[in-house]
C-alpha positions in Angstrom: -14.1 -69.9 -0.4 -17.2 -71.5 -0.9 -18.3 -74.2 -2.9 -18.3 -73.5 -6.9 -21.5 -71.9 -7.8 -23.3 -72.2 -11.2 -22.7 -69.5 -13.5 -26.3 -68.1 -13.8 -26.4 -67.4 -17.5 -24.5 -70.2 -19.3 -25.0 -73.0 -16.8 -21.4 -73.3 -16.4 -19.7 -74.7 -13.0 -17.4 -71.9 -11.8 -14.2 -73.3 -9.7 -13.8 -69.8 -8.1 -14.6 -67.2 -7.5 -13.4 -63.5 -6.6 -15.3 -60.6 -5.2 -13.8 -57.5 -6.0 -16.2 -54.7 -4.9 -14.1 -51.7 -3.7 -10.9 -52.6 -5.2 -9.5 -50.1 -7.5 -8.3 -50.2 -11.2 -5.0 -51.4 -11.6 -5.6 -53.4 -8.2 -8.9 -55.3 -9.4 -6.7 -56.7 -13.1 -4.1 -57.7 -10.7 -6.4 -60.2 -8.5 -7.7 -61.6 -11.2 -4.5 -62.0 -13.2 -3.2 -64.0 -10.4 -6.7 -66.0 -9.9 -6.6 -67.2 -12.9 -2.7 -67.7 -13.2 -3.5 -70.6 -10.4 -6.5 -72.0 -12.1 -5.8 -75.0 -14.9 -6.7 -74.1 -18.9 -10.3 -74.4 -19.3 -11.2 -74.0 -15.6 -14.1 -70.7 -14.9 -13.7 -67.6 -12.7 -16.6 -65.5 -12.1 -15.1 -62.3 -10.7 -17.5 -59.3 -9.2 -16.6 -56.0 -10.1 -18.2 -52.3 -9.3 -19.5 -50.6 -12.2 -17.3 -47.5 -14.0 -13.2 -48.1 -14.5 -13.8 -51.8 -13.2 -16.1 -53.2 -15.4 -14.9 -51.0 -18.4 -10.9 -52.4 -17.7 -10.7 -55.7 -16.2 -13.0 -57.5 -19.0 -11.2 -55.8 -22.3 -7.5 -56.5 -20.0 -8.1 -60.1 -19.4 -9.7 -61.1 -23.4 -6.2 -59.4 -24.2 -4.2 -61.6 -22.3 -6.1 -64.1 -24.2 -8.6 -65.5 -21.7 -12.1 -65.9 -22.9 -14.9 -63.5 -21.5 -18.2 -66.0 -21.1 -20.9 -63.4 -19.5 -21.2 -60.0 -17.9 -24.2 -59.7 -15.8 -25.3 -57.1 -14.0 -26.1 -57.3 -10.5 -27.1 -54.2 -7.6 -24.3 -51.2 -8.1 -22.0 -54.6 -9.3 -21.2 -56.9 -12.4 -20.2 -60.6 -12.8 -17.9 -61.4 -14.9 -17.4 -64.9 -16.2 -14.3 -65.7 -17.1 -12.9 -69.1 -18.8 -8.9 -69.7 -18.5 -7.0 -69.9 -22.0 -5.6 -73.2 -22.6 -2.0 -73.5 -21.9 0.3 -72.3 -25.1 
């Protein structure tokens, strides 16, 4: 994994990034969920997802789990979704 990057639309420090292009549903959500579990509350995860089912399903599913979807920016044939891990309950 490379150095943390900047989230372009939010100027937020991204703590981790996953490139899940080519990963089918529901595996892209499972991988996103596992990565979020490894982060501390409040940390930022950027996930690159394909168009179609992944961009429709993953942001909704992480929101349903209580995480905050901060941004979705379109890339060439994909999307970069920035997620803040929920606070510990």
